[in-house]
N, C-alpha and C positions, 0 to 999 in steps of 0.2 A: 514177306521181307524182300525188298528189291535187291538186284544183283549188287548194286553199289553199297547198300547197307550191309549186305552179307560180307562183301569184300572188307569193308572198314572194320567189321566186327572180328573177322579173322586177323586183320592187321593188329588189332588191339591186343591180341594174346601175346605176341613176341614183345610188343612195346611194354606191356605191363610186366614181362619178366625182366625187363631192363630197368624199369622205374625205380625199384628199391635199390638196384645197384647204383643208380645215380645218386640217390638220397645218401646211401652209406658212404659214397665217396668223399662227402664233405669232411667227415672226420679223419679219413686217411690223408687227404690233401692238406686238411688243416694241421694234423700232427706233423706232417713233413715240412710245412712252411712256417709254423709258429716260431721256430728257432731263428728265422730271418726276418720276420715281420712281427711287430707288436700286435696283441690281440684286437685292440679297438681300431687300429689302423687297417688291419686285415678285413675286419667286418665293415668298415667304412667304405674301403675300396670295392669290396664284393657288391654291396647293395648300391653303390653309386653307378657301378658298371651295368648292373641289372636295370636300374632305373633309366639309364641312357638307352640301353638295348630295347626297352619296351616303350620308349617315348612315342614312337609312331601310333601305338595303340591308345596311349593317354591323350595325344593330340586329337585323334579321331573322336574320342569320347569326352573331350574337354567340357562340354556343356553339362553333361551328367555329372562328371567328376566335380565341377564347381558346386552343383547343388548338394551333392553328398557330403562334401567337405564342410560346406557352411552349416549344414544340419547335424552332422555327426562327427565333427573334428575330434572331440574327446575320445570317441571309440576308435577312430583310425589311429590317434597318437598312442592309444593303449595297445592296439594290435601291433604297430610298428615296434614299441618298446619290447613287448613280449617275443615277437617273432624275430626281429632283427637285432635287437640289443641283447636281451637275455639268451636267446637261442643262436645268436651270432657271436658277439664278442664274449659272452659268458662261456660258451662251448669252447672257443679258442683259448680263452684264459684257463679253463679247466684242463685242457690237453697239455699245459705246462707241468701238471703234477700227476696226471693219470694217463693210462694207455687209451688208444682208440678202441681196443677190445672192450675194456670195461665201459667206456663211454657209450658204444654201440649197444651193449646189452642193457644198460641202465635207461638209455634214451628210448629204447624200443617199448618200454612198458606205458608209453603215453596212452594207447587205447584203453588200457585198464584204468588209468587216472581219470580219463574222460568219464567212464562210468561212475566212478565215485564222486567227481564233482558235480555231475548231473543229479546224482542222488542227494548230495548235500544241499545244493542251491536251486534245483528245479523239481524236487520231489519225485524224481524217478525211482521207480521201484526196482531193486536188484533181486534177481531170481537166485535160486540155489545154485544153479550152474555158474552164473556170473560171479556170485560170491566166492565160491570155492576156487574158481579159476583166478580171481583177483588175489586171493590169499597165497595160492601157489606161486604166482608171479612175484609177489613181494617177498616170499621166502627166497626166491631166486635172486632178487636184488640184494637182500640181506647177505646171501652167500657170497656175492661179489664184493660188497662193501666191507664185509668182514675177512674177505680173502680166505674163506673156509675155516676161519679160527673163531669159534663162538666167544672165546675169552676176550677178544678185542672189544666186545660189547661192554664189558666192564671196565676196561682200560680206556674207553672212548678214543681208541687208536684208529681213527677214520682218515682216509685220504681226502684232502680238501678238494681235489679235482673231482672224485667220485660224488661228493655232496653237491658241488655245483652242477653236475650232470643231473641229480635228482631235482634240483631246482629248475634246470632247463626242461626237463621232462614234464614237470608240473606247469611251467610256462607254456609249452607247446600244446598241452591238453587244453589249457584255458584258451589259448589263441585259436585252436580248432573249433571250440564251442562258440566263441564270439563270431568267428568268421562266417558262420552260418546264418547270421542275422539276415532277415529278408531284404532290408533296404540296401544292403551291400550287393545283392544279387542284381541290381540294376546295371551294375558294371560287368563287362566281360572279365574273365579270369585273368587275362593278360593285362588289361588296364588296371585292375585292382591290385595285382601283384606289383606293377610298376609303380603305382601311387604308394603303396606301402613301403616299397623299397626306397622311394624318394624321401618319404617322411623319416624312415629308419636311418638313412645316410645323414639327414639333417640332425637327428638326435645323437648320432655317433660322432659327428664332426668335432664338437668341443673336446671330448676325451681323446680323440685321435690326434688333434692339434696339441693337446697337452703332452701326450706321449712324445710327439715330435719335438716340442720345445725342450723337453727333458732328456733328449738324446736317445729315445727308445729305438729299437731296430725299425727301419723302414726298408721297403723293397729296393734292392740296388743290384741284384744278380739275376741272371737268366733263370736260375731255378726258382727263386722267389716269385718272379713275374709269371713263370710257368705254373706254379702252384696256384696263384690267384686266378689265372686264366682257367685252370681246371675247375676251381670252386665256382666260377661264374658260369662256365659253359655247362659243365656236367651236374654239379650239385645244385645249381639254381635254375638255369633256364631249361635244360633237358629234363631235369627232375620234376619240376612243377608242371611243365607242359605235358610230359608223358602221363603224369598222374591225372591231370584234368582231362586228357584225351580219353583215358581209360574210364573216368567217371561217365563221360558222355556216352560212350559206346557200349560199356558193360554194366553200368550202374554201380552204385556205392558198395553193395554187398559183396560182389565178386571182385571188385577193385581192391577192397579192404583185404581180401584173402591173399592176394599177391604180395602185400606189404609184410606178410609173415616171413618173407625171404630176407628182410633186412638183417636180422642177427647173423645168420650164416654168411651172407654176403660180406658184412662188415668185418666180422672176425676173420674170414678167410683172407680179405684184402690186407688187414692189419698184420697178419702172420706172414703173408706172402710178399708184401711190398715194403713193410716197416720192420720186418724181422722181430715182431713182438712174440714172446713165448706164450704158448697155450698152456695154461696150468690146469691142474685137476679141478680147481674151484671154478674156472671158466667153463669147463665142460659141464659141471653140475649146474652152474648158473644158466647156461644156454638151455639145458634140458628143462629146468624149472620154469624159466621165463617163457620159453616157447610153449611149453604144455599149458601154462597158466593163461597166456594170451589167446591161444587158440580156444581153450575151453571157455573163456569169459567172453570172447567176442566173435566166434565163428557164427555166421549167419545161418542158423539151423533152419529158420523159416524159409530162407531162400533155397537151401538145399532140398527141404522136403517138398517145395513147390516143384523144383525141377524133376526130382524123382517121380512125383505124381504125374507130371506131364509125360514122362518117358513110359 
């Protein structure tokens, strides 16, 4: 290992400690901004700004982008719909009815949902450890959805925002699986994110325009624009770039371990910055979701290899 490679690897550790913090900030900024900006307008402005910021990368790879778009435009449109519409506007819409704490805990179960989707549609075998972990994680989701009251299951007294976050978690898991398609790897991560952001902004434009024509809230204050800037800079550009840097320097297994920090980061920010109350069912949900995700997705083979080398 060269000195430069070693230095970059050491640098990746603190960066990956920040990556889940950047991702979690989306719900905190979104919750704080949604009262001043309508959800589709907020998502449209977010992804338009990201596309503009990454336009130099798209221009540099415009020839490859052109060929990928012509051959796979349906896949790109689906990715943009899932990642930028459902996980963008859908999340901001959900925050009208539920807390950032609930949203963080539900949304974090995406790795477990990825396992289940791959088993359903790609024939992936789920081992005992993964199955037990998935079950524990979903018990944690149920604890949050029911707010610690099992009787709510019989009264169907669910929060619409929580259910939208379940849909968003499924959408993000599906997005993550499709994103791995080999033909998309012809583009750099920055160019691909910029392209998807541009397509997503285009898909969101009609709904954002409809909100505007119907008199919905649009950004008009410094706090609203500050929240949008926070979403663009921290939850979009820094979150995705730091995550991709970690993938290159540390590999997917170790990078995935750092993402286990999202629930505690998200909950602490929601309590500290938004004044949300941490209820007993939240604590139970955190314990169950975290235990389930770690059990189901922790890279045991990677750890065994490192211990063997040691």
